[in-house]
Backbone bond lengths (Angstrom), bond angles and torsions (degrees), N, CA, C in turn:
res aa  C-N    CA-C-N  psi(-1)  N-CA   C-N-CA  omega(-1)  CA-C   N-CA-C  phi
1 M - - - 1.473 - - 1.514 108.22 -
2 S 1.382 116.37 115.64 1.452 118.82 -176.06 1.493 113.71 -73.96
3 E 1.334 119.07 -32.69 1.443 123.82 -179.36 1.516 110.27 -145.22
4 I 1.264 118.08 132.36 1.481 123.08 177.45 1.522 108.99 -87.32
5 R 1.280 118.17 116.85 1.462 124.20 -178.13 1.504 107.65 -95.37
6 V 1.377 118.66 123.70 1.440 122.15 -172.61 1.542 111.68 -121.69
7 L 1.306 115.50 136.36 1.492 122.32 172.76 1.531 105.56 -105.50
8 V 1.326 116.77 126.89 1.476 121.90 179.03 1.535 108.74 -103.31
9 C 1.319 115.71 120.52 1.502 121.02 -176.38 1.525 107.58 -118.19
10 H 1.337 118.49 105.15 1.436 122.07 178.60 1.545 108.86 -154.36
11 P 1.326 117.47 141.22 1.464 119.68 -175.09 1.525 113.54 -74.14
12 E 1.328 118.04 -16.34 1.477 121.41 -175.89 1.512 110.20 -100.80
13 Q 1.350 115.84 119.15 1.481 119.92 -175.16 1.527 111.97 -61.81
14 L 1.300 114.44 -40.90 1.483 119.18 -178.22 1.525 112.87 -59.32
15 L 1.376 115.41 -41.24 1.460 120.18 -179.75 1.524 107.65 -72.67
16 R 1.307 118.27 -41.04 1.451 119.70 177.79 1.530 111.51 -54.80
17 S 1.334 113.04 -48.76 1.476 119.77 -179.63 1.535 111.40 -59.03
18 G 1.341 117.16 -42.30 1.441 120.73 -177.49 1.546 110.63 -65.98
19 I 1.347 114.95 -44.16 1.479 120.67 -178.82 1.547 107.95 -64.85
20 K 1.349 115.03 -42.44 1.499 118.18 179.34 1.493 111.93 -61.69
21 A 1.303 118.21 -41.91 1.470 122.36 -179.78 1.547 109.85 -64.10
22 L 1.322 115.85 -41.89 1.467 121.36 -179.40 1.552 109.55 -62.40
23 L 1.310 114.95 -52.62 1.486 121.00 -175.55 1.514 109.19 -63.96
24 N 1.290 117.66 -45.31 1.495 118.49 -177.84 1.511 114.47 -67.18
25 S 1.362 116.42 -16.07 1.462 120.01 175.62 1.508 112.39 -83.43
26 E 1.337 117.41 -8.42 1.443 121.20 -177.72 1.517 109.80 -94.02
27 P 1.341 117.26 125.59 1.477 120.78 -179.51 1.552 111.84 -54.90
28 G 1.323 115.52 133.30 1.444 120.19 177.28 1.486 116.59 83.33
29 V 1.369 115.98 4.81 1.459 121.39 179.66 1.503 111.23 -124.78
30 R 1.297 117.87 134.35 1.503 121.10 -179.02 1.501 109.78 -139.69
31 V 1.308 116.76 128.59 1.467 121.87 170.97 1.521 110.46 -79.21
32 V 1.313 116.23 116.21 1.483 119.71 -174.35 1.522 113.27 -97.05
33 G 1.373 114.49 -12.19 1.459 118.25 177.62 1.501 113.43 -170.67
34 E 1.323 116.32 168.37 1.455 122.55 178.85 1.530 107.92 -134.87
35 A 1.333 115.84 149.69 1.419 118.94 177.93 1.556 106.72 -139.36
36 A 1.350 116.92 142.08 1.437 121.08 -175.66 1.525 113.15 -103.48
37 D 1.365 117.22 -14.65 1.450 118.83 176.70 1.511 109.11 -145.40
38 G 1.364 114.23 175.20 1.476 117.98 -171.99 1.515 114.51 -63.64
39 F 1.352 116.60 -42.74 1.462 118.93 -177.55 1.531 110.86 -69.65
40 D 1.313 116.00 -36.36 1.463 120.64 175.83 1.556 109.74 -64.06
41 A 1.358 115.96 -37.64 1.440 118.80 178.06 1.516 112.22 -60.71
42 L 1.334 116.01 -45.02 1.487 122.02 178.02 1.509 110.87 -58.49
43 S 1.333 115.71 -47.33 1.442 120.24 -175.78 1.514 111.52 -67.27
44 K 1.375 116.24 -41.81 1.451 118.06 179.10 1.517 113.00 -67.20
45 A 1.348 115.92 -39.00 1.464 119.86 178.69 1.553 112.09 -61.41
46 R 1.327 116.27 -43.86 1.438 120.63 -179.48 1.543 111.38 -66.47
47 G 1.321 115.65 -35.52 1.458 119.52 -178.07 1.501 113.21 -81.41
48 L 1.330 118.46 -38.97 1.455 122.01 -174.46 1.540 115.05 -93.27
49 R 1.334 115.53 -20.42 1.447 122.85 178.58 1.568 111.98 50.74
50 P 1.355 116.05 59.02 1.484 119.23 178.01 1.487 110.97 -70.69
51 D 1.327 116.07 160.98 1.468 121.26 173.61 1.559 109.70 -77.48
52 V 1.311 115.38 -38.21 1.471 121.49 -174.00 1.539 107.74 -131.85
53 A 1.340 117.26 139.24 1.427 123.53 171.53 1.538 109.49 -118.51
54 L 1.308 114.85 124.41 1.464 120.97 176.51 1.516 107.39 -98.49
55 I 1.345 117.83 115.12 1.448 123.56 -165.59 1.532 111.87 -122.67
56 E 1.263 115.95 120.88 1.510 121.46 173.27 1.518 107.38 -74.34
57 E 1.399 115.99 133.43 1.457 119.54 -177.77 1.542 113.13 -64.26
58 R 1.337 117.41 -27.04 1.470 120.43 -174.77 1.519 111.45 -99.27
59 L 1.279 118.47 44.18 1.468 119.77 175.79 1.462 111.87 -64.98
60 V 1.325 117.65 148.17 1.474 123.45 177.85 1.537 108.46 -78.94
61 G 1.350 115.47 145.73 1.457 119.50 174.04 1.506 113.94 87.99
62 L 1.320 115.61 -57.09 1.445 123.63 179.81 1.542 108.12 -136.71
63 P 1.324 118.44 116.07 1.473 119.84 -176.16 1.548 112.73 -57.58
64 G 1.314 114.44 153.96 1.451 119.10 -178.28 1.536 114.23 -59.24
65 V 1.302 116.19 -33.92 1.493 118.32 -179.88 1.541 109.96 -66.46
66 E 1.343 116.91 -39.51 1.435 119.32 -178.68 1.561 109.53 -72.17
67 V 1.328 117.62 -34.70 1.468 119.83 174.88 1.501 108.14 -62.33
68 T 1.327 118.24 -45.24 1.480 122.79 179.17 1.505 110.42 -57.01
69 E 1.346 117.13 -46.40 1.448 119.82 -176.92 1.496 111.53 -61.62
70 R 1.384 117.00 -37.56 1.431 118.35 -178.83 1.532 113.73 -75.61
71 L 1.341 117.22 -22.86 1.426 121.45 -175.12 1.526 114.08 -101.10
72 A 1.349 117.46 -14.43 1.468 119.62 -165.06 1.481 113.91 -63.19
73 D 1.335 119.30 -25.21 1.443 121.45 -178.33 1.527 113.37 -71.04
74 G 1.309 116.29 -24.12 1.454 120.72 -175.45 1.539 113.62 -120.97
75 V 1.279 118.87 -18.59 1.447 123.23 -177.80 1.526 110.41 -131.66
76 R 1.339 115.23 134.75 1.477 118.79 177.60 1.511 108.99 -79.67
77 C 1.325 115.59 117.50 1.486 120.51 -170.93 1.545 110.98 -104.14
78 I 1.359 114.09 136.17 1.423 122.64 171.39 1.543 105.84 -112.44
79 I 1.321 116.48 129.11 1.444 118.41 -179.22 1.531 111.17 -109.28
80 L 1.350 114.79 136.44 1.460 121.00 175.02 1.499 110.38 -96.54
81 I 1.361 116.45 123.88 1.480 119.83 -173.59 1.562 108.31 -128.38
82 E 1.284 113.58 160.45 1.468 120.54 -177.59 1.521 111.13 -87.59
83 H 1.345 117.47 -36.90 1.421 121.59 -175.54 1.556 109.69 -138.07
84 P 1.327 119.87 141.16 1.458 122.12 -178.12 1.517 114.10 -52.92
85 D 1.363 115.49 -34.01 1.475 116.44 -172.88 1.553 112.25 -69.37
86 T 1.358 115.56 -16.97 1.454 118.47 -178.25 1.507 114.17 -85.05
87 M 1.307 116.21 1.92 1.523 117.33 -173.05 1.540 113.74 -90.49
88 F 1.386 117.54 -7.04 1.434 117.02 -174.59 1.512 114.34 -64.96
89 E 1.373 115.82 -35.72 1.402 119.80 178.70 1.569 109.88 -67.76
90 A 1.330 115.20 -33.11 1.470 118.36 178.24 1.513 110.75 -67.73
91 V 1.283 119.26 -34.87 1.453 123.19 174.59 1.553 109.59 -58.57
92 K 1.319 114.59 -47.94 1.479 118.56 178.91 1.500 112.87 -63.94
93 A 1.334 115.05 -30.21 1.486 120.41 -178.89 1.493 112.34 -76.34
94 G 1.329 117.81 -15.03 1.473 121.35 177.12 1.503 115.55 106.47
95 A 1.335 117.47 12.02 1.506 118.89 177.87 1.521 110.06 -61.73
96 R 1.340 117.06 147.59 1.442 121.78 -179.45 1.532 112.07 -109.96
97 G 1.324 115.64 -19.37 1.462 118.99 179.52 1.524 109.74 -130.59
98 F 1.368 116.19 146.92 1.460 120.41 -174.54 1.515 107.11 -137.92
99 L 1.352 116.07 113.46 1.438 123.86 177.23 1.508 111.30 -119.89
100 L 1.346 115.15 148.56 1.481 118.34 171.98 1.461 110.62 -93.04
101 H 1.302 117.47 161.15 1.464 122.68 175.46 1.561 110.34 -57.10
102 S 1.272 115.22 -28.51 1.468 119.97 -179.28 1.519 114.26 -87.83
103 S 1.300 117.17 -1.10 1.492 122.26 178.15 1.515 112.37 -57.87
104 G 1.317 118.65 145.25 1.442 122.98 -179.35 1.476 112.41 -90.24
105 Q 1.351 116.79 178.57 1.468 123.89 -177.71 1.471 112.03 -61.49
106 D 1.362 118.15 -43.24 1.427 120.73 -178.63 1.518 114.12 -62.14
107 E 1.383 114.75 -36.87 1.485 119.60 175.31 1.517 111.33 -65.24
108 L 1.332 115.70 -41.71 1.457 119.91 -179.24 1.547 109.39 -61.58
109 L 1.306 117.22 -48.72 1.456 120.00 -177.45 1.542 109.56 -67.82
110 G 1.299 118.08 -38.65 1.441 121.02 176.04 1.559 112.22 -62.30
111 A 1.299 117.00 -39.05 1.437 121.37 178.42 1.540 111.20 -64.87
112 V 1.334 116.54 -42.52 1.455 121.41 -179.04 1.502 109.82 -62.02
113 R 1.353 116.00 -48.18 1.485 119.37 -175.92 1.511 110.40 -70.59
114 A 1.342 119.83 -38.80 1.436 121.94 179.76 1.511 111.72 -63.78
115 T 1.329 115.76 -50.43 1.463 117.69 -178.94 1.530 113.22 -63.99
116 A 1.325 114.18 -35.29 1.488 117.30 178.03 1.528 109.66 -61.44
117 R 1.327 117.95 -31.52 1.468 121.24 178.74 1.508 113.98 -81.60
118 G 1.330 113.55 -1.68 1.480 119.95 -179.58 1.514 114.21 89.24
119 E 1.339 116.71 11.16 1.449 121.51 177.39 1.530 112.19 -92.86
120 A 1.309 116.92 163.53 1.455 121.78 172.35 1.523 108.35 -91.17
121 F 1.340 114.50 151.39 1.479 119.19 178.55 1.535 107.69 -138.75
122 F 1.349 113.93 126.78 1.489 118.75 175.36 1.534 108.01 -121.03
123 A 1.324 115.27 132.78 1.496 117.73 164.77 1.494 107.57 -59.41
124 P 1.329 118.85 148.01 1.488 121.03 -175.21 1.491 117.03 -51.71
125 Q 1.347 116.11 -43.15 1.511 117.13 179.45 1.500 111.46 -68.37
126 V 1.304 118.53 -33.04 1.448 123.56 177.25 1.480 109.76 -66.87
127 A 1.342 118.08 -45.84 1.464 121.08 -179.39 1.511 112.41 -60.45
128 S 1.268 116.26 -40.99 1.445 120.78 178.91 1.525 112.85 -62.92
129 R 1.311 115.13 -44.80 1.503 119.77 179.68 1.529 110.65 -68.29
130 F 1.367 115.59 -36.55 1.467 117.99 -178.53 1.510 110.40 -65.84
131 L 1.335 115.79 -42.62 1.499 120.06 179.89 1.557 109.81 -61.07
132 Q 1.346 115.50 -43.15 1.468 117.30 179.34 1.528 110.27 -60.80
133 R 1.290 119.31 -46.54 1.399 122.07 179.36 1.517 114.44 -64.67
134 F 1.314 115.49 -41.04 1.449 120.92 -179.72 1.517 110.96 -64.53
135 E 1.319 116.71 -43.30 1.463 121.25 -178.81 1.542 109.31 -64.31
136 S 1.328 119.05 -43.37 1.457 121.38 -178.40 1.532 112.36 -68.41
137 G 1.364 116.28 -20.62 1.443 119.34 -178.09 1.515 116.01 -93.35
138 L 1.336 115.79 -4.76 1.474 118.36 179.94 1.501 111.85 -62.87
139 R 1.253 118.19 134.30 1.472 122.03 -177.86 1.562 111.66 -72.39
140 Q 1.330 115.19 -25.72 1.502 119.49 175.55 1.531 107.08 -134.92
141 P 1.336 117.98 161.13 1.422 118.54 177.12 1.547 109.44 -56.39
142 A 1.353 116.08 140.63 1.490 118.99 -171.66 1.527 112.28 -59.05
143 T 1.322 116.99 -43.81 1.439 118.88 -177.67 1.518 112.46 -67.95
144 A 1.340 119.22 -32.31 1.433 122.48 178.64 1.509 110.59 -65.08
145 V 1.310 117.40 -41.43 1.462 120.44 178.57 1.544 110.90 -68.88
146 A 1.343 115.80 -40.07 1.436 119.54 179.63 1.537 112.09 -60.99
147 D 1.334 115.77 -29.58 1.491 119.23 -179.58 1.530 111.91 -67.21
148 T 1.371 117.23 -17.10 1.465 118.68 -179.71 1.503 112.92 -85.37
149 L 1.347 117.06 -7.11 1.465 122.02 -176.61 1.536 108.67 -79.35
150 T 1.367 113.37 148.65 1.473 119.05 173.07 1.532 106.93 -75.78
151 E 1.389 114.11 165.77 1.452 118.15 175.94 1.535 112.52 -57.98
152 R 1.320 118.25 -42.12 1.441 122.50 179.53 1.537 111.70 -61.88
153 E 1.345 113.67 -43.64 1.475 119.93 -179.01 1.544 109.88 -63.62
154 R 1.337 117.90 -35.64 1.432 121.07 175.90 1.517 112.51 -67.38
155 E 1.342 116.07 -37.73 1.451 120.58 175.81 1.556 110.83 -61.79
156 V 1.323 114.90 -47.77 1.462 119.01 -178.66 1.549 108.97 -66.83
157 L 1.297 118.09 -35.48 1.476 123.22 176.89 1.551 108.87 -57.06
158 G 1.302 116.89 -50.10 1.466 119.78 -178.14 1.493 113.22 -66.04
159 L 1.353 118.43 -36.71 1.451 120.78 -178.97 1.495 112.87 -73.70
160 V 1.339 117.80 -34.27 1.479 121.16 173.18 1.549 109.33 -60.62
161 A 1.313 113.42 -43.41 1.481 118.45 179.71 1.552 113.56 -64.06
162 E 1.338 116.16 -24.53 1.484 120.79 176.33 1.483 112.31 -82.87
163 G 1.317 118.27 1.20 1.453 122.87 175.79 1.508 115.75 90.27
164 M 1.337 117.57 11.89 1.506 120.58 179.91 1.521 109.38 -77.78
165 D 1.311 115.83 143.03 1.458 120.01 171.35 1.522 109.21 -88.43
166 N 1.337 114.16 178.74 1.485 118.11 -173.44 1.540 111.75 -62.10
167 A 1.292 118.48 -37.96 1.498 122.39 -179.52 1.535 108.87 -63.78
168 E 1.303 116.98 -43.49 1.472 120.80 -178.80 1.520 112.58 -68.28
169 I 1.321 116.30 -38.51 1.444 121.18 176.86 1.523 109.56 -65.77
170 A 1.319 117.67 -41.54 1.465 121.92 -179.89 1.490 110.13 -58.95
171 A 1.388 116.08 -45.12 1.451 120.03 -178.82 1.539 110.87 -65.90
172 K 1.320 115.80 -39.18 1.506 120.50 -178.50 1.500 109.79 -65.01
173 L 1.345 119.74 -39.82 1.452 124.06 -173.83 1.542 113.04 -97.55
174 Y 1.304 116.88 -1.68 1.476 123.22 -178.98 1.531 110.37 57.37
175 V 1.314 115.76 47.08 1.472 120.92 175.09 1.520 107.58 -131.41
176 S 1.343 116.90 174.36 1.469 120.82 -178.85 1.506 111.15 -79.74
177 R 1.324 117.25 162.49 1.442 121.47 173.46 1.514 111.94 -60.85
178 A 1.340 116.18 -38.62 1.420 121.64 -179.18 1.537 111.37 -61.56
179 T 1.328 114.95 -37.44 1.464 118.92 177.27 1.524 110.25 -68.28
180 V 1.288 120.30 -39.41 1.418 123.14 178.33 1.564 109.00 -65.13
181 K 1.286 117.29 -44.26 1.454 122.62 178.02 1.544 111.33 -58.07
182 F 1.360 114.42 -38.24 1.450 119.20 -179.93 1.539 109.43 -65.97
183 H 1.350 116.21 -45.64 1.469 119.63 -179.63 1.540 112.77 -64.30
184 V 1.344 115.82 -40.73 1.493 118.77 176.78 1.532 109.18 -62.23
185 S 1.279 118.16 -42.42 1.509 118.40 177.26 1.504 111.44 -60.87
186 N 1.324 117.59 -42.38 1.474 120.72 176.91 1.541 111.31 -58.97
187 L 1.334 114.78 -42.40 1.442 117.64 -177.95 1.559 111.54 -63.42
188 L 1.313 114.10 -39.66 1.518 117.74 178.19 1.508 109.98 -61.04
189 V 1.355 115.82 -43.23 1.480 118.63 -176.51 1.541 109.90 -69.51
190 K 1.329 114.93 -50.50 1.457 120.58 -177.26 1.520 114.58 -58.32
191 L 1.351 113.87 -40.92 1.444 118.76 -174.83 1.537 113.31 -93.19
192 G 1.339 114.99 -6.57 1.472 117.89 179.96 1.478 112.77 68.71
193 L 1.325 117.35 37.55 1.472 122.94 -173.90 1.557 108.72 -107.82
194 R 1.341 113.95 168.03 1.464 118.79 -171.65 1.556 110.49 -103.65
195 D 1.336 118.17 -35.95 1.459 119.29 -172.06 1.552 109.57 -159.33
196 R 1.302 116.35 -178.40 1.459 123.73 -175.43 1.529 112.18 -64.63
197 L 1.332 114.73 -31.57 1.448 119.26 177.51 1.508 111.93 -61.37
198 Q 1.336 116.48 -44.64 1.454 120.38 178.81 1.522 109.97 -70.01
199 I 1.316 119.53 -33.28 1.463 121.70 176.07 1.542 108.00 -60.42
200 A 1.344 117.74 -43.85 1.457 121.15 -177.96 1.511 111.40 -62.80
201 V 1.340 116.52 -43.24 1.464 120.84 178.58 1.529 109.31 -62.77
202 Y 1.307 118.87 -45.38 1.425 123.65 179.24 1.519 109.98 -59.18
203 A 1.296 119.29 -44.04 1.478 122.89 -179.35 1.523 110.57 -59.93
204 H 1.307 117.27 -41.82 1.469 119.53 177.08 1.499 110.70 -65.69
205 R 1.336 116.09 -34.97 1.442 119.29 179.93 1.542 113.57 -61.98
206 V 1.346 115.02 -42.53 1.473 119.23 -176.52 1.518 112.47 -95.41
207 G 1.321 117.40 0.69 1.454 119.63 170.40 1.532 115.65 77.63
208 V 1.347 118.18 32.69 1.472 118.50 177.97 1.458 111.84 -100.94
209 V 1.364 121.07 0.96 1.465 120.75 -177.87 1.522 108.62 -69.84
210 G 1.364 113.32 134.14 1.476 119.76 -179.85 1.498 113.56 79.66
211 A 1.326 117.98 11.88 1.472 120.51 -177.19 1.482 113.33 -62.64
212 L 1.398 118.30 -23.96 1.437 120.11 -177.17 1.511 111.51 -96.08
213 S 1.299 118.59 -7.49 1.473 121.29 -174.53 1.498 110.89 -83.09
């Protein structure tokens, strides 16, 4: 990706301007539009086709989580939240990045670059709270479920957690993309998970990340 195109969605003009100035000062990143409310965010995203949308959770008219849900299939969304506990609905909506209002500039830039690459990004406080919630919600002890996986499924589990897409995993394991897709689907079913983001969190929980390195 030669340039990361960003849409900034925030109800406060001063904050939008500050975020825009910061992102535009970063090489390879450009703010292509701004939106002050939820409906404007949807309209701008559909017209401008950004790579990444930075979305405040408290948008006027249409909440940030609902905007995220409507955009998540075509735009990688980062949501700005006030407290870590409020981000679980955003996870379900398909957000890929999670920042707190107190997050710093480095975290913002890191989130934009990570989500543009197709990776998930959590501010540290958000990651900690998400892991706690995820662990408490597992239907079986994490290690017990992991023991039911085949060796190949465990390999795929670890590589998904490292941020690899299906093509990269296929090249790493010398198998076809269809085979990788099959294993990822099996992981979702066996582990009772929704998407690759939850697979990555689970892999960190059971300690299989980096198993092939």
